[in-house]
VOBA-898230 format. One line per field, with one value per residue (C-alpha): residue number from 1; x, y, z. Coordinates in steps of 0.05 Angstrom, whole numbers, plus 5000, padded with zeros to 4 digits. Layout:
! residues N
num <- (NUM:...)
x <- (X:...)
y <- (Y:...)
z <- (Z:...)
END
This chain:
! residues 335
num <- (1:2:3:4:5:6:7:8:9:10:11:12:13:14:15:16:17:18:19:20:21:22:23:24:25:26:27:28:29:30:31:32:33:34:35:36:37:38:39:40:41:42:43:44:45:46:47:48:49:50:51:52:53:54:55:56:57:58:59:60:61:62:63:64:65:66:67:68:69:70:71:72:73:74:75:76:77:78:79:80:81:82:83:84:85:86:87:88:89:90:91:92:93:94:95:96:97:98:99:100:101:102:103:104:105:106:107:108:109:110:111:112:113:114:115:116:117:118:119:120:121:122:123:124:125:126:127:128:129:130:131:132:133:134:135:136:137:138:139:140:141:142:143:144:145:146:147:148:149:150:151:152:153:154:155:156:157:158:159:160:161:162:163:164:165:166:167:168:169:170:171:172:173:174:175:176:177:178:179:180:181:182:183:184:185:186:187:188:189:190:191:192:193:194:195:196:197:198:199:200:201:202:203:204:205:206:207:208:209:210:211:212:213:214:215:216:217:218:219:220:221:222:223:224:225:226:227:228:229:230:231:232:233:234:235:236:237:238:239:240:241:242:243:244:245:246:247:248:249:250:251:252:253:254:255:256:257:258:259:260:261:262:263:264:265:266:267:268:269:270:271:272:273:274:275:276:277:278:279:280:281:282:283:284:285:286:287:288:289:290:291:292:293:294:295:296:297:298:299:300:301:302:303:304:305:306:307:308:309:310:311:312:313:314:315:316:317:318:319:320:321:322:323:324:325:326:327:328:329:330:331:332:333:334:335)
x <- (4997:5028:5014:5026:5059:5090:5164:5212:5259:5294:5281:5240:5278:5225:5149:5138:5157:5123:5189:5212:5166:5145:5095:5114:5084:5119:5110:5085:5105:5068:5042:5088:5054:5038:5016:4958:4940:4907:4870:4886:4820:4843:4907:4923:4952:4980:5027:5069:5085:5132:5175:5175:5205:5258:5323:5316:5309:5246:5205:5211:5265:5262:5239:5288:5304:5280:5233:5154:5126:5096:5029:4974:4915:4852:4834:4799:4831:4828:4880:4903:4957:4954:4907:4852:4852:4795:4784:4739:4756:4763:4844:4873:4946:5013:5020:5042:5017:5004:4938:4953:5000:5029:5025:5047:4996:5049:5018:4955:4891:4811:4780:4708:4645:4595:4518:4504:4574:4603:4675:4719:4687:4703:4768:4789:4758:4774:4844:4878:4859:4818:4860:4914:4855:4828:4899:4927:4873:4849:4912:4959:4913:4860:4808:4763:4686:4685:4758:4790:4812:4844:4853:4898:4875:4815:4775:4823:4818:4849:4828:4756:4751:4787:4743:4682:4713:4731:4657:4642:4688:4648:4702:4698:4723:4765:4783:4830:4815:4829:4775:4699:4677:4718:4702:4628:4626:4662:4621:4552:4561:4608:4595:4656:4636:4685:4724:4779:4795:4873:4867:4820:4835:4882:4892:4913:4863:4809:4842:4831:4755:4739:4782:4796:4825:4860:4873:4878:4887:4929:4922:4982:4985:5018:5066:5093:5064:4994:5021:5062:4995:4960:5029:5028:4957:4971:4942:4973:4983:4961:4980:4992:4990:5041:5011:5053:5082:5057:5070:5143:5152:5176:5216:5289:5325:5292:5272:5259:5205:5235:5232:5174:5222:5206:5140:5136:5172:5125:5063:5079:5063:5059:5079:5087:5102:5071:5077:5000:5040:5057:4986:4979:4975:4910:4879:4825:4801:4803:4765:4711:4698:4702:4663:4612:4612:4597:4537:4504:4508:4556:4612:4616:4674:4688:4731:4761:4766:4806:4801:4862:4933:4959:4938:4977:5025:4992:4940:4983:5016:4947:4963:5012:4971:4912:4869:4843:4767:4775:4810:4848:4841:4852:4812:4844:4776:4715:4697)
y <- (5004:5067:5137:5204:5254:5324:5319:5384:5396:5451:5498:5568:5636:5682:5665:5588:5581:5517:5489:5482:5415:5368:5315:5246:5184:5121:5056:5042:4987:4925:4937:4912:4878:4932:4971:5003:5042:5109:5140:5207:5253:5321:5361:5416:5469:5516:5574:5524:5492:5546:5531:5464:5471:5520:5494:5557:5530:5502:5463:5384:5372:5407:5366:5343:5354:5303:5280:5279:5345:5341:5357:5348:5287:5257:5197:5123:5066:5021:4959:4950:4897:4931:4899:4954:4995:4973:4977:5039:5076:5149:5165:5231:5254:5283:5252:5278:5315:5255:5210:5150:5144:5080:5086:5040:5089:5144:5210:5183:5170:5152:5222:5211:5228:5278:5276:5326:5356:5339:5315:5370:5405:5361:5344:5415:5438:5376:5350:5422:5482:5470:5451:5507:5553:5519:5508:5587:5618:5583:5556:5615:5673:5651:5693:5729:5758:5825:5830:5846:5800:5823:5759:5778:5729:5730:5694:5638:5564:5588:5655:5645:5586:5629:5689:5644:5611:5680:5702:5633:5658:5725:5770:5825:5806:5839:5813:5836:5812:5822:5860:5873:5792:5770:5826:5824:5745:5752:5786:5773:5695:5685:5737:5773:5839:5876:5865:5911:5921:5913:5924:5987:6017:6043:5988:6031:6096:6026:6000:6062:6068:6003:5984:6062:6022:5977:5902:5845:5791:5787:5720:5734:5702:5754:5791:5853:5926:5896:5863:5937:5966:5923:5908:5987:5983:5914:5938:5922:5843:5836:5765:5747:5681:5678:5625:5659:5714:5693:5757:5745:5677:5692:5747:5736:5766:5745:5811:5820:5882:5933:5898:5910:5901:5961:5953:5874:5896:5957:5923:5859:5828:5752:5728:5658:5625:5552:5507:5449:5392:5413:5399:5335:5296:5333:5329:5299:5347:5398:5353:5346:5414:5430:5380:5396:5468:5451:5402:5457:5513:5547:5543:5543:5536:5548:5507:5531:5474:5467:5406:5375:5342:5378:5440:5435:5484:5539:5543:5534:5607:5632:5632:5682:5733:5738:5690:5634:5642:5598:5534:5521:5445:5406:5346:5300:5251:5257:5241)
z <- (4998:4987:5020:5005:5053:5051:5074:5093:5036:5058:5127:5109:5104:5125:5089:5073:4997:4961:4952:5025:5025:4971:4964:4951:4947:4982:4995:5075:5113:5137:5204:5260:5329:5362:5305:5271:5208:5218:5150:5170:5160:5194:5190:5239:5211:5266:5286:5310:5241:5222:5286:5274:5209:5235:5273:5328:5405:5416:5457:5409:5368:5296:5237:5203:5130:5091:5138:5141:5171:5238:5262:5294:5258:5273:5235:5229:5247:5181:5206:5263:5301:5371:5432:5449:5378:5335:5258:5255:5314:5314:5337:5351:5363:5334:5273:5201:5143:5104:5086:5129:5179:5218:5292:5350:5393:5421:5424:5401:5439:5420:5409:5441:5399:5426:5411:5353:5352:5277:5282:5254:5323:5376:5344:5335:5412:5446:5423:5395:5413:5478:5523:5503:5516:5580:5618:5586:5620:5677:5708:5681:5681:5744:5715:5772:5758:5735:5712:5649:5597:5530:5478:5415:5351:5382:5316:5317:5342:5414:5427:5409:5463:5508:5503:5521:5572:5597:5599:5631:5686:5688:5661:5613:5548:5498:5430:5384:5305:5247:5196:5213:5197:5247:5299:5286:5298:5369:5398:5364:5355:5415:5470:5476:5495:5443:5391:5364:5286:5282:5209:5220:5292:5329:5374:5438:5428:5425:5480:5523:5509:5520:5585:5613:5691:5650:5640:5686:5640:5568:5532:5485:5413:5370:5391:5361:5365:5385:5445:5466:5467:5513:5560:5575:5606:5645:5719:5777:5790:5724:5691:5619:5585:5533:5485:5427:5380:5310:5281:5287:5261:5193:5207:5176:5225:5294:5336:5407:5425:5482:5539:5585:5645:5680:5673:5695:5762:5778:5761:5786:5734:5711:5661:5639:5570:5557:5516:5520:5530:5595:5618:5583:5651:5654:5588:5616:5656:5605:5557:5604:5617:5551:5529:5580:5557:5489:5512:5556:5489:5529:5480:5408:5358:5279:5239:5183:5142:5071:5032:5001:5027:4968:4992:5060:5041:5010:5062:5133:5104:5113:5195:5185:5151:5180:5126:5165:5201:5256:5271:5206:5181:5120:5111:5083:5062:5094:5156)
END
């Protein structure tokens, strides 16, 4: 049996180029005892994909040149020689940009199905962005009723969930997103209190208007000038969940924004960078809570689903230009 798989041909310099990855067809090995074959349904495209392609210091080994591109995946078991893993079972975890994957189950687990919830929403929320939003906000941000929470990339996969959890916890939630359609969505559909269109508004002036008393929690995903404006307005004992800084990932000459270290000291801020796998031992906790909120109608999610494995490279670039609207997934085959 053969499979199609994207392999890293060279490390990107700046934006990801078409020639940085190559789509190849190769033979799949026979299953060994303890392995199963997964037919991939969805591939998750995430900002961290660009980090994995580089050789910068990071939280996992970089993808090796010539190796399959790493990704979060969801798929259906089509053959199994692993006890406890049955044909037809839906599995999710760490995989590759491919249409089929042979796995021994490492970094994979069964994906529960929620009645009335599409697979893409279940996968995107419970297995991918949900734990990032849940632990990043609740453990690090520690929201309290009446506090002001600012969420950058508010219409993206993580941001939309962060804001809704913030509302569940009684916060005033201000999103930052690019374009009127995204801002309207997070306010009118997801229940954010307000949203700043960074493409059409002065972010600093809008924050002064919407949060005149300052900001308690910054869920930071963007970095750059937008982060600067939020950080200037942090309150005493504010908290910053540093989830990502996507605005800098394609920089040829990496830059560091001028330090906020005096601000951090004088305002006694707590800042913690985190990677969702830090909380892997507690994923069952987040899955249970998120599923409960979804079934109660308190949590909505939007997926941006693009068809075709062959479109992965062109599509992943949209993450870095704000071209996605919701959690970005490649649909390799129909669920």
